[in-house]
N, C-alpha and C positions, 0 to 999 in steps of 0.2 A: 563461559562465554555464550554458549548456545542458549541457555536459559535466559540470560540477560538480554540477548538480542531478540529472542521471541517475546519477552515481556515488553521491551521498549516498542517493538513492532506493534504489538496488540494495543498499547496505550495510544501511540501516535495514529494508528489506523482508526481506532474508535473516535478519537478527537476529530480527525479529518472527516470521517464519515458523518459525524453529527454536524460539523460545520457545513459541509456540502448539502446534506439532506435538509437541514433547517434553514440555512442561509442562502439557498439557491436563488430566490428572487433578487436579493441584494447583490450577491456575487455575480450573477449573470450580467448585470449592468457594468460592474467594475472590471470583470475579466473579459467581457465581450464574448462570452460562450453561451450556448443554449441552456436555458434554465432546466429543461428536462434531463439533459446530459449530466449536469451538475447534481441534480437531485438524485437521479437513479445511480450515479456513480457512488454518491454518499451512502445511499441505502444498501448498495451491494457490499460496501466495506464493513458494515456492522456485523453480519454473521461471520465474515472472515476474521474480524478482530476477536470475536468470541472464541472461535476455533483456535486461533493462535494463542490466546490467553489460556485456554484449557490445556493445550500442549505444553506451554511454559510451566504450568502449575502441576502437571502430572508427574508422578514419581518416576515413571519410565515411559517416555513418549515413543511411539512406534517410529522407527527410522523412516519408513515410507511416508508417514504423515508429515514429518519435518521436511522431507524432500519435496513433497507437494507444496508446502509453503514457500520453499526456495524457488521452485519453478513458477508458482503463481506470482510471486514478487518480481521475478525476472520478466515475465510476460507483461505485467502491469507497467513496469518501467519502459519496456520496449514499445508497448502500445501507446504510452504517453508521448514518446518521441515521434512515433509514426502519426499520431493525431495532428501534430504540428507540421511535420515534414511533408505529409501527403495532402495538406490543405483541407482536412476534413472539417476544421473550424477556422475562424478568422478572429483570433483573440486580440485583445489590446496588448500593449507591451507588458502590462502587469499580468495579464492572463498567460502570456507566453512564459514569463518568469515563474509564475506559480506552477505551471505544468512541468517545466524543466526542473524546478527545485524539488518538487515532490517526486519526480522520476529519479533524481539523484539520491534522495533519501531512501526510497524504496529499493533501489539497486544496492545501496549500502547495506540495508538489512539483509538482502539476499546474499551478498558476499560474506557478511559476518556469520550468517546462519550456515552457509556452505563451509566456512572455515571451522565453525563449531562442530559440524558433522564429521569433518576430517579428524578431529581430535577425540571425538567420543561417538560411539555407535548409537547411543541413545542418552536421554537425560537420566540422571540418577545421582 
């Protein structure tokens, strides 16, 4: 379960990162969010996706590294909700739906990875 959740996280994160980084000009208008925010959020996701993929493919991932992924995902989901709740952006309805949807997906990855860590001390 842990390896699968890490692999899916890496693939979804890389796809989202590319979409945001490359599509920021178009998405900014559709989502009602600042183009630099979208672009740099996307760029920041790419190295994270690579790290998560490397962990998923490793014969034995360090438990602390997987915990770091769980915590990062949890913080990303929380920050996404705070972005809307605290009024840091004024997105369109589609923008709000996008932010909330990706927050739920990322929180789901964090929960699945947490559950996987409880069953196994490391990948193997």
